[in-house]
C-alpha positions in Angstrom: -15.8 -18.1 1.1 -14.8 -20.2 4.1 -12.9 -18.1 6.6 -9.5 -19.7 7.2 -7.9 -19.5 10.6 -5.2 -16.8 10.8 -2.5 -16.8 13.5 -2.8 -14.4 16.4 -0.5 -11.4 16.1 1.7 -12.6 19.0 2.3 -15.9 17.3 3.3 -14.3 14.0 5.7 -11.9 15.8 7.2 -14.8 17.8 7.8 -16.7 14.5 9.4 -13.6 12.9 11.8 -13.2 15.8 12.9 -16.8 15.2 13.6 -16.0 11.6 15.6 -12.8 12.5 16.4 -11.4 15.9 16.9 -8.0 14.3 13.9 -5.7 13.8 13.7 -4.3 10.3 14.0 -0.6 9.8 11.3 -0.7 7.1 8.4 -2.9 6.1 7.0 -2.6 2.6 3.6 -4.1 1.6 3.1 -4.7 -2.1 -0.2 -4.3 -3.9 -1.4 -5.9 -7.1 1.4 -6.5 -9.6 3.8 -4.2 -7.8 7.3 -5.7 -8.0 10.1 -3.9 -6.1 13.0 -4.6 -3.8 13.8 -8.0 -5.4 17.2 -9.9 -5.2 18.2 -8.2 -1.9 21.5 -9.0 -0.2 21.2 -11.5 2.7 17.8 -12.4 1.5 15.5 -14.8 3.5 12.1 -15.8 2.3 9.2 -17.2 4.3 5.6 -17.9 3.1 2.5 -16.1 4.4 1.3 -19.4 5.6 4.3 -19.7 7.9 3.9 -16.2 9.2 0.2 -15.6 9.2 -1.3 -19.0 8.8 -3.1 -18.0 5.6 -2.1 -16.7 2.1 -3.7 -14.2 -0.3 -5.9 -15.6 -3.1 -5.8 -12.7 -5.6 -3.6 -12.8 -8.7 -0.6 -10.5 -8.3 -0.3 -11.2 -4.6 2.5 -13.7 -4.1 2.0 -14.3 -0.4 5.6 -14.3 0.7 7.6 -12.2 3.2 11.2 -11.4 2.3 13.9 -10.1 4.6 16.9 -8.5 3.0 19.2 -5.5 3.0 18.9 -2.1 1.3 21.8 0.3 2.0 22.8 -2.0 4.9 19.4 -1.6 6.6 17.2 -4.6 7.2 13.9 -4.4 5.2 10.8 -6.7 5.3 9.0 -6.9 2.0 5.5 -8.3 2.3 4.4 -9.5 -1.2 0.6 -9.4 -1.1 -2.3 -8.5 1.2 -5.8 -9.7 2.2 -8.9 -7.9 1.1 -12.4 -7.5 2.6 -13.9 -8.3 -0.8 -12.3 -11.8 -0.6 -14.5 -12.5 2.4 -11.9 -11.9 5.1 -12.9 -10.0 8.2 -11.4 -6.7 9.3 -9.1 -8.4 11.8 -7.6 -10.6 9.1 -7.3 -7.8 6.6 -5.3 -5.7 9.1 -3.2 -8.7 10.4 0.0 -7.9 8.4 0.0 -4.2 9.4 -0.7 -5.1 13.1 2.1 -7.7 13.0 4.5 -5.0 11.6 3.3 -2.7 14.4 3.8 -5.2 17.2 7.1 -6.4 15.7 8.4 -2.9 16.4 9.1 -1.8 12.8 9.4 2.0 12.9 8.6 2.7 9.2 6.0 1.2 6.9 5.6 1.7 3.1 2.2 0.7 1.7 1.6 0.3 -2.1 -1.5 -0.4 -4.2 -2.8 -0.4 -7.7 -5.4 2.4 -8.0 -7.7 4.0 -10.6 -6.9 7.7 -11.2 -9.7 10.2 -11.2 -7.6 13.4 -11.2 -7.7 14.5 -14.8 -4.1 15.5 -14.7 -3.0 11.9 -13.9 -1.6 9.4 -16.4 -1.3 5.7 -16.4 1.9 4.7 -14.6 2.0 7.8 -12.3 2.9 7.3 -8.7 0.6 9.1 -6.2 1.8 9.7 -2.7 -1.4 9.4 -0.5 -1.6 12.6 1.6 -5.2 12.0 2.7 -7.7 9.2 2.6 -11.4 8.5 2.6 -12.4 5.4 4.6 -15.4 3.8 2.9 -14.3 0.3 4.0 -14.8 0.1 7.7 -17.3 -2.6 8.9 -19.2 0.0 10.9 -20.7 1.4 7.6 -22.5 -1.9 7.2 -24.7 -0.7 10.1 -24.7 3.0 9.6 -24.5 3.3 5.8 -21.9 5.4 4.0 -23.4 8.8 4.6 -21.2 9.6 7.6 -18.1 8.6 5.6 -19.2 10.6 2.6 -19.7 13.8 4.7 -16.4 13.5 6.6 -13.3 15.2 5.5 -10.3 13.1 4.3 -8.0 11.9 7.0 -4.7 13.8 6.7 -1.8 11.2 6.7 1.1 13.5 5.9 4.1 13.0 8.2 7.9 13.0 8.2 8.0 9.8 6.1 5.8 11.2 3.4 7.8 14.4 3.4 11.0 12.4 3.0 9.6 10.4 0.0 8.6 13.7 -1.7 12.1 15.1 -1.2 13.8 12.0 -2.5 11.5 11.9 -5.5 12.3 15.5 -6.4 16.0 14.8 -6.1 15.7 11.8 -8.4 13.8 14.0 -10.9 16.6 16.5 -10.9 19.1 13.8 -11.6 17.0 12.2 -14.3 14.4 14.3 -16.1 12.7 11.1 -17.2 12.0 10.1 -13.6 8.4 11.2 -12.9 8.1 13.0 -9.6 5.5 11.8 -7.2 2.0 13.0 -7.6 0.1 13.7 -4.4 -3.6 13.3 -3.6 -6.5 11.8 -1.7 -7.2 8.0 -1.9 -10.7 6.7 -1.5 -11.0 3.1 -0.2 -14.0 1.2 -1.5 -15.1 -2.4 -0.8 -15.2 -3.7 -4.4 -14.4 -6.0 -6.1 -15.4 -3.9 -9.1 -14.5 -0.9 -11.3 -16.5 2.1 -10.4 -19.6 3.2 -12.5 -19.6 6.6 -14.1 -22.0 7.8 -11.3 -19.6 6.5 -8.6 -16.7 8.2 -10.3 -18.6 11.5 -10.5 -19.5 11.2 -6.8 -15.8 10.5 -5.8 -14.5 13.4 -7.8 -17.0 15.7 -6.1 -15.7 14.3 -2.8 -12.2 15.5 -3.9 -10.7 12.0 -4.3 -7.8 11.7 -6.7 -7.6 7.9 -6.8 -9.7 5.0 -5.8 -8.9 1.4 -4.7 -9.9 -1.5 -2.5 -7.1 -1.6 0.2 -4.5 0.4 2.1 -7.0 2.5 4.2 -7.4 -0.4 6.6 -3.6 -0.7 7.1 -3.2 3.1 7.6 -5.9 2.9 10.2 -4.3 -0.1 11.9 -1.0 1.7 12.6 -2.4 5.2 13.0 -1.3 6.7 16.3 1.2 3.9 17.0 5.0 3.9 17.0 5.0 2.8 13.3 4.9 5.6 10.9 3.3 4.8 7.5 3.4 6.3 4.0 1.4 5.0 1.1 1.9 5.2 -2.7 -0.7 4.3 -5.3 0.4 3.1 -8.7 -2.1 4.7 -11.1 -2.9 1.7 -13.3 -5.9 3.1 -15.2 -7.3 6.6 -15.6 -10.9 7.6 -16.0 -11.5 9.5 -19.2 -14.6 9.8 -21.4 -12.3 9.0 -24.3 -10.6 5.9 -22.9 -11.7 2.3 -22.3 -10.8 1.2 -18.8 -9.2 -2.3 -18.9 -9.5 -5.1 -16.4 -7.3 -6.8 -13.9 -4.7 -7.9 -16.4 -4.2 -4.4 -17.6 -3.9 -3.3 -14.0 -1.1 -5.8 -13.5 0.7 -4.7 -16.7 0.6 -1.0 -15.7 1.8 -1.9 -12.2 4.8 -3.8 -13.5 5.8 -1.0 -15.8 5.7 1.6 -13.0 7.4 -0.7 -10.5 10.9 0.2 -11.9 10.5 3.8 -10.9 9.0 2.8 -7.5 11.8 0.4 -6.9 14.3 3.2 -7.6 12.5 5.6 -5.2 12.2 3.1 -2.4 15.9 2.0 -2.6 17.0 5.7 -2.6 14.7 6.7 0.3 15.7 3.7 2.5 19.4 4.2 1.8 19.0 7.9 2.7 17.1 7.0 5.9 18.3 8.0 9.3 16.3 8.9 12.4 17.3 12.5 11.9 16.0 12.6 8.3 12.7 10.9 9.1 
């Protein structure tokens, strides 16, 4: 594909300060088919073209940034992301996360649609990513994946992930039908494809619980910065020898159905937020 010109981070941040002089307490990046935090009070919408100069091209990624209030706190909801498999380079794929970081947003929630490989998982489960395997970085084009396959998962547990787990458990006590968060390791692969049986077997041996084509790049982009990130995978299909794995439309359907629980979790966690609890 032709690489479109994205705005520099500084220009995107300058634009956002014109939209709102207040820095959000949270930013939330939404993956394929994930619909949460809609109809927020004091809502303002801007397009990705206005902010970043470019817009996602994948179905299920709206390409808009919404500012609104949750529990009185300003939240930025980024509806969509860019992927390496679309032909974008690493700088463009990490652009939204780097803008959130330079904007000064202290907390970042990332979401994605993922395939479940943990045999205890079910379609519609929400998995909090406690570790990730980076099989996406451009350096592997030169070195091959062997270094990545041998490396241990990156531990991404922090106060923000702990807080989400605590809120999830509280919601489960209040409503037994609310499924508590699963936890596990996410493997980021280039795609765009569904894994072969051999690849699934390899990833399971590498102790990965879910697999997708995003999120790792964003976690890497804010790692070690003043922005703390937590990521949740919506398990939209599950590997099983007895089940047929659907395509992108099935992924979007499963993501929509799980979004109601994710919306409830995010609203409760953001409302409960204070610097002392995070």
